[in-house]
Backbone as a ProteinNet text record, in pm:
[ID]
protein_1_A
[PRIMARY]
MASGLDKLKNIDLLFRNWSLGYQYTKQFTQMGCTADLITKISIEQITDSGLKNLMCSISPVTLSIKNYVVTEVTANMSGYKATDDCLQRIREFYAKRPFVVPAQRVEAWSFPTSATSTGIRTSQNIPLSHVTDLCLLVPKDARATTCYENPCYHNMQVTTCG
[TERTIARY]
12052.2	12106	12002.5	11980.6	11880.1	11930.1	11835.4	11871.4	11889.4	11940.4	11961.5	11832.9	11722.1	11592.9	11542.9	11561.3	11519.5	11599.5	11729.3	11812.3	11763.6	11726.2	11673.8	11543.4	11455.8	11329.3	11356.3	11454	11487.2	11540.9	11626.4	11680	11568.2	11475.8	11362.6	11276.6	11245.9	11166.5	11239.4	11370.8	11449.4	11435.8	11450.5	11441.2	11299.9	11197.9	11059.4	11026.5	11083	11049.7	11152.7	11259	11368.4	11338.9	11356.8	11338.3	11471.4	11479.6	11604.7	11620.3	11732.3	11762.9	11834	11886	11959.4	11863.1	11877.5	11795.1	11884.8	11841.4	11917	11915.7	12028	12032.9	11955.5	11949.3	11877.1	11809.6	11685.9	11619.2	11648.1	11697.7	11728.9	11846.9	11938.3	12052.6	12085.5	12137.2	12178.5	12315.1	12344.1	12475.7	12581.4	12690.5	12798.1	12785.1	12671.8	12651.5	12672.3	12703.5	12734.6	12612.9	12594.2	12486.9	12538	12486.6	12521.8	12438.8	12505.1	12437.1	12492.5	12409.9	12456.9	12545.7	12672.7	12767.4	12802.5	12774.8	12807.3	12714	12667	12584.5	12654.7	12676.7	12741.4	12671.4	12697.7	12638.2	12749.7	12727.6	12825.2	12765.2	12837.5	12786.9	12810.5	12702.7	12711	12742.7	12674.7	12693.7	12732	12782.1	12817.2	12693.7	12578.5	12455.6	12402.1	12459.4	12418	12345.1	12328.8	12262.7	12350.2	12289.7	12366.1	12310.8	12394.8	12357.5	12388.5	12297	12317.6	12391	12502.9	12584.3	12577.2	12556.5	12552.4	12664.4	12741.9	12843.1	12782.9	12787.2	12729.6	12842.9	12852	12961.1	12907.7	12976.4	12938.8	12981.4	12889.5	12914	12882.6	12969.2	12943.7	12910.5	12789.6	12744.9	12800.1	12841.8	12891.8	12849.6	12849.4	12814	12934.8	12974.4	13084.8	13033.5	12916.2	12860.1	12709.5	12633.2	12489.1	12432.2	12314.7	12244.2	12104.2	12061.5	11926.3	11833.1	11736.1	11642.9	11505.5	11473.2	11342.1	11348.7	11282.3	11276.6	11131.7	11087.4	10951.4	10958	10881.8	10875.5	10729.9	10700.3	10566	10561.7	10486.4	10479.8	10337.4	10326	10193.5	10121.5	9991.5	9910.2	9898	9952.3	9947.2	9863.6	9776.5	9691.3	9548.5	9458	9316.7	9233.9	9127.1	9039.6	8955.1	8895.8	8809.2	8689.8	8634.9	8521.4	8561.1	8678.7	8728.7	8749.4	8809.4	8831.3	8699.3	8598.3	8468	8405.3	8414.9	8360.4	8433.7	8564.4	8641	8595.7	8574.5	8526.5	8391.4	8301.7	8168.6	8178.2	8264.4	8277.9	8328.4	8428.8	8488.8	8428.1	8318.1	8257.3	8213.4	8170.3	8121.5	8195.8	8311.9	8389.6	8527	8580.7	8717.3	8817.8	8928.5	9032.2	9169.6	9272.2	9410.5	9483.1	9557.2	9638.2	9783.8	9844.3	9984.2	10076.6	10186.3	10284.1	10359	10395	10473.8	10610.3	10709.7	10845	10911.8	10978.2	11051.1	11199.8	11273.3	11417.7	11488.4	11600.7	11683.1	11821.1	11862.6	11994.7	12068.9	12191.6	12273.8	12361.6	12392.5	12486.8	12625	12707.5	12840.8	12936.8	12905.2	12989.6	12903.8	12968.7	12897.6	12886.7	12786.3	12769.9	12874.4	12914.4	13006.4	12935.2	13002.7	12940.1	12914.6	12981.9	12959.2	12857.9	12808.4	12707.1	12755.4	12684.4	12720.1	12699.6	12794.2	12781.7	12820	12721.9	12746.4	12651.6	12682.6	12598.8	12583.6	12463.6	12439	12330.1	12354.1	12254.2	12174.6	12043.3	11955.4	11851.5	11847.5	11746.9	11607.1	11513.4	11375.4	11283.1	11191.6	11096.7	10957.9	10861.6	10723.7	10717.8	10790	10795	10681.5	10605.7	10498.5	10529.5	10609.4	10645.1	10794.1	10854	10995.3	11009.3	11073.2	11090.1	11238.5	11293.2	11434.4	11446.1	11532.1	11562.5	11708.8	11734.8	11870.8	11893.9	12002.1	12028.1	12041.9	11986.1	11997.9	12141.1	12216.9	12351.6	12436.3	12564.1	12650.9	12655	12629.5	12634.4	12498.3	12392.4	12257.6	12231.5	12164.8	12129.7	11979.6	11904.4	11760.9	11673.3	11729.7	11647.8	11659.6	11547.6	11547.2	11452.8	11479.1	11389.7	11384.4	11285.8	11271.6	11373.3	11470.4	11575	11526.8	11409.3	11359	11335.8	11321.9	11299.5	11428.2	11542.1	11669.2	11752.1	11690.8	11758.2	11829.1	11776.5	11835.3	11774.4	11857.4	11810.2	11813.3	11700	11691.1	11663.6	11753.7	11738.5	11712.9	11605.4	11577.2	11585.5	11652.8	11667.8	11592.1	11517.2	11437.4	11479.6
13669.3	13619.5	13526.1	13539	13460	13318.2	13224.1	13084.5	13063.5	12945	12913.8	12918.3	12868.6	12868.8	13010.6	13098.5	13238.2	13308.5	13277.7	13338.2	13296.6	13168.2	13122.6	13192.5	13212.3	13283.5	13426.4	13492.2	13629.8	13638.5	13545.1	13544.4	13518.8	13426.5	13397.7	13522	13593.5	13716.8	13822.2	13831.5	13928.1	13903.9	13777.6	13747.1	13766.3	13738.3	13756.8	13903.8	13991.6	14134.1	14216.9	14154.6	14226.2	14246.2	14367	14396.3	14375.5	14270.3	14239.3	14326.2	14395.9	14470.6	14383.6	14270.8	14179.7	14080.9	14058.5	13961.6	13847.8	13725.4	13610.8	13609.4	13568.2	13558.6	13436.6	13331.7	13209.7	13155.3	13110.5	13046.9	12897.8	12843	12700.8	12685.7	12598.6	12574.7	12426.7	12380.7	12241.5	12223.1	12100	12068.8	12100.6	12160.7	12194.8	12332.6	12399.3	12534.1	12635.6	12759.1	12862.5	12949.9	12986	13076.4	13162.5	13285.9	13372.7	13332.4	13296.4	13253.2	13327.7	13339.3	13395.1	13289.4	13321.3	13223.3	13248.9	13369.8	13400.3	13509.5	13494.4	13596	13634.6	13765.2	13812.2	13938.3	13972.4	14091.9	14191.3	14316	14422.6	14526.8	14563.1	14663.9	14800.9	14881.8	15013.2	15122.2	15118.1	15222	15158.3	15242.8	15195.2	15156.1	15211.3	15180.6	15041.3	14973.6	14836	14817.1	14923.7	14909.7	14823.9	14722.6	14627.1	14620.2	14578.5	14564.1	14420.6	14360.4	14224.4	14232.9	14163.1	14165	14028.9	14028.7	13904.8	13907.8	13801.3	13786.7	13703.4	13756.7	13689	13655.9	13529.3	13483.9	13390.7	13385.9	13285.1	13147	13053.8	12919.3	12818.5	12719.9	12609.4	12486.2	12436.1	12319.4	12192.7	12099.4	11972.5	11859.3	11740.1	11620.4	11527.5	11480.7	11384.9	11242.3	11217.2	11082.3	11094.4	11011.6	11013.3	10874.8	10851.4	10725.2	10757.7	10695.3	10713.6	10628.8	10693.8	10621	10604.5	10687.2	10676.2	10736.8	10674.7	10724.8	10721.6	10827.5	10834	10860.5	10786.6	10808	10820.1	10919.5	10936.1	10868.7	10761	10685.2	10692	10722.5	10735	10601.1	10607.3	10486.7	10410.9	10462	10389.9	10462.7	10552.6	10624.4	10620.2	10575.6	10569.4	10632.2	10702.8	10764.4	10657.3	10692.1	10597.9	10556.2	10651.1	10620.8	10518.8	10536.8	10443.8	10305	10298.3	10169	10098.6	10174.5	10114.3	10055.5	10126.2	10073.5	9946.9	9941.1	9819.9	9704.1	9730	9624.6	9570	9659.9	9618.1	9537.6	9580.3	9513	9370	9352.1	9220.2	9140.1	9185.4	9114.1	8973.6	8954.8	8823.3	8772	8826.6	8784.1	8736.4	8630.7	8589.6	8684.8	8706	8791.5	8750	8790.2	8757.6	8887.3	8887	9002.9	8970.5	9040.1	9011.6	9056.6	8985.4	9021.9	9147.4	9229.7	9349.2	9334.3	9386.2	9382.3	9515.9	9570.4	9695.4	9664.2	9708	9686.5	9821.1	9827.8	9949.1	9914.8	9991.7	9971.9	10105.4	10104.2	10225.5	10230.8	10353.4	10368.5	10324.6	10266.5	10221.6	10336.8	10457.5	10574.1	10684.6	10778.9	10891.8	11006.5	11091	11210.6	11313.6	11396.1	11506.7	11635.5	11747.9	11876.6	11891.3	11812.1	11819	11715.6	11632.9	11534.3	11392.4	11298.9	11157.5	11091.1	11009.7	10932.7	10790.3	10703.5	10566.1	10472.6	10347.2	10245.3	10130.8	10076.7	9966.6	9877.4	9748.6	9652.4	9603	9621.4	9579.3	9484.1	9360.5	9266.5	9304.8	9313.4	9349.3	9234	9203.1	9096.1	9140.9	9140.2	9180.7	9321.8	9415	9552	9632.8	9701.8	9789.6	9935.7	9964.2	10101.9	10109.2	10221.4	10243.8	10383.7	10397.2	10526.4	10548.5	10657.2	10689.5	10806.5	10795	10905	10939.8	11062.9	11106.1	11239.5	11256	11384.2	11497.2	11614.4	11730.7	11782.1	11761	11814	11707.3	11703.7	11602.8	11616.4	11739.1	11763	11747.1	11735.3	11728.4	11592.4	11593.7	11467.2	11452.9	11560.5	11552.6	11597.2	11658.2	11719.1	11638.3	11587.9	11504	11561.8	11528	11567.4	11455.1	11460.8	11362.1	11394.8	11307.9	11339	11337.3	11284	11277.4	11417.2	11517.3	11652.9	11721.6	11657.2	11720.7	11633.4	11584.4	11509.5	11383.6	11319.9	11193.1	11082.4	10991.6	10882.6	10753.3	10685.6	10554.5	10454.8	10360.1	10260	10125.1	10060.3	9925.4	9829.3	9718.6	9617.8	9493	9431.7	9316.1	9190.1
12937.3	12812.6	12748.1	12619.4	12547.9	12524.4	12528.1	12501.8	12351.6	12314.7	12173.5	12093.1	12152.4	12083.2	12062.1	12164.6	12150.5	12041.4	12033.1	11929.1	11790.3	11775.1	11646.2	11611.9	11711.5	11687.8	11644.6	11710.5	11674.9	11532.1	11493.9	11357.5	11257	11289.5	11202.1	11183.2	11292.8	11283	11201.2	11219.9	11144.7	10994.5	10952.3	10809.7	10756.4	10837.7	10792.3	10770.3	10852.9	10846.6	10770.7	10727	10663	10515.6	10466.7	10325.2	10253.7	10175	10105.9	9981.5	9974.2	9854	9751.8	9797.3	9709.8	9645.5	9517.9	9446.8	9399.4	9424	9375.3	9223.2	9164.4	9018.9	8970.5	9054.2	9017.6	9142.5	9128.8	9241.5	9243.9	9133.4	9125.5	9031.8	9066.2	8978.2	8976.3	8866.9	8854.6	8918.2	8957	9010.5	8904.4	8946.6	8854.6	8794.2	8812.8	8760.6	8873.3	8837.5	8935.9	8963	9091	9131.7	9246.6	9258.3	9370.5	9491.2	9600.4	9721.9	9842.4	9947.6	10074.2	10138.8	10155.7	10209.4	10355.1	10406	10545.2	10595.4	10718.2	10783	10912.4	10930.8	11053.2	11102.2	11228.2	11288.3	11315.8	11272.9	11291.4	11385.1	11490.3	11583.3	11521.9	11515	11451	11553.5	11668.3	11771	11903.7	11994.6	12128.5	12208.6	12171.7	12246	12214.5	12119	12090.7	11958.9	11879.6	11749.8	11658.9	11599.6	11518.6	11377.1	11288.2	11148.1	11105.4	11031.9	10981.9	10848.8	10838.7	10717.5	10649.5	10519.8	10442.2	10339.3	10335.6	10231.4	10119	9998.1	9882.5	9786.4	9750.3	9664.2	9556.7	9441.2	9342	9392	9390.2	9442.1	9332.7	9315.5	9223.5	9306.1	9289	9363.9	9300.2	9383	9331.2	9423.4	9369.4	9445.2	9443.2	9560.1	9566	9557.7	9613	9613.2	9633.2	9565.5	9586.5	9560.4	9614.7	9597	9547.2	9439	9387.3	9471.7	9537.4	9624.5	9561.5	9462.4	9399.7	9260.4	9165.8	9028.8	8984	8920.9	8869.2	8719.7	8642.5	8497.8	8457.1	8376.1	8322.2	8186.2	8177	8052.7	7998	7871.6	7811.9	7812.4	7833.2	7826.6	7956.1	8065.4	8192	8296.7	8255.1	8349.1	8297.1	8380.5	8342.3	8453.4	8415.2	8514.8	8582.6	8695.9	8768.1	8682.5	8605.7	8518.7	8411.5	8353.9	8252.5	8312	8430.4	8495.7	8526.5	8567.4	8597.2	8471.1	8358.3	8232.9	8189.5	8213.2	8180.5	8267.6	8398.1	8488.7	8442.6	8403.6	8358.1	8228.5	8137.1	8008.7	8026.2	8113.8	8131.8	8246.8	8304.1	8417	8377.7	8251.7	8208.3	8086.3	8057.6	7942	7988.2	7927.8	7961.8	7895.7	7960.6	7902.4	7954.1	7880.9	7915.1	7949	8058	8096.7	8065.2	7969.5	7936.7	8050.1	8065.7	8168.5	8125.5	8223.2	8195.7	8259.6	8190.4	8244.1	8213.5	8312	8294.4	8303.1	8201.8	8201	8198.7	8264.7	8264.4	8209.8	8111.4	8051.4	8055.1	8100.4	8103.5	7979.8	7935.4	7825.9	7873.5	7785.6	7828	7856.9	7809.4	7836.8	7896	7962.8	8023.4	7925	7946.7	7865.2	7905.5	7809.5	7836.2	7800.9	7817.6	7785.8	7636.2	7552.1	7407.4	7360.3	7451.1	7414.1	7436.4	7374.8	7387.5	7252	7213.2	7089.5	7124.8	7122.4	7164.3	7091.8	7096.1	7034.6	7133.4	7140	7232.2	7175	7177.3	7131.6	7251.4	7245.3	7354.4	7296.1	7342.1	7290.3	7338.8	7244.9	7278	7241.5	7331.8	7306.6	7351.8	7261.7	7291	7350.2	7289.8	7340.6	7279.9	7366.1	7318.8	7346.3	7448.2	7482.7	7511.2	7471.8	7497	7554.4	7667.6	7733.7	7758.3	7703.6	7724	7819.7	7920.1	8010.8	7992	7949.8	7921.1	7991.2	8067.8	8133.9	8033.1	8064.8	7977.9	7971.8	8076.8	8089.1	8156.8	8126.3	8187	8338.4	8389	8532.8	8599.3	8521	8577.1	8638.8	8752.6	8816.9	8834.8	8813.8	8840.2	8724.5	8622.5	8518.3	8389.5	8340.9	8222.1	8117.5	7992.8	7885.3	7782.6	7696.7	7590.9	7481.8	7457.9	7360.4	7216.2	7189.5	7052.5	6994.8	7078.9	7031.2	6987.9	7005.6	6972.5	6879.2	6775	6669.1	6717	6818.2	6860.8	6777.2	6731.4	6647.3	6726.2	6730.7	6793.7	6682.9	6664.2	6559.4	6623.6	6582.4	6632.4	6515.6	6535	6430.2	6472	6380.6	6417.7	6348.8
[MASK]
++++++++++++++++++++++++++++++++++++++++++++++++++++++++++++++++++++++++++++++++++++++++++++++++++++++++++++++++++++++++++++++++++++++++++++++++++++++++++++++++++

């Protein structure tokens, strides 16, 4: 009788050498959206001599999240990346000149309401002081948790009052 590790190796070899006639409808899906996924794998005995067939049950599945914790966030902000050559020229330029480095502060503000499938309409007053860059991250879909886009490309209006 094969051990558990041997069984896993056999299943791995089977999938590596198996020609799948089934094609996934989506290779990636957002939370809350439906995709056809393999939900069950079973083995069916075909003959008395021991010939077996691998059976896959494929069903439409809607992925959902009950609870999550954000552990890391990355934002690409223009003007914050310099090449090594550029940094070296800056070092040489300021080697004998006095200069002031302004303090930077990053603030995060959440909308008071959540987005829905029809969009979001909200107003929020945020005090700004010495602001040089503004970066907005807005979910593309009310169900999306990882996919963001720049909302300025879709008729979003940002009004700042001074």
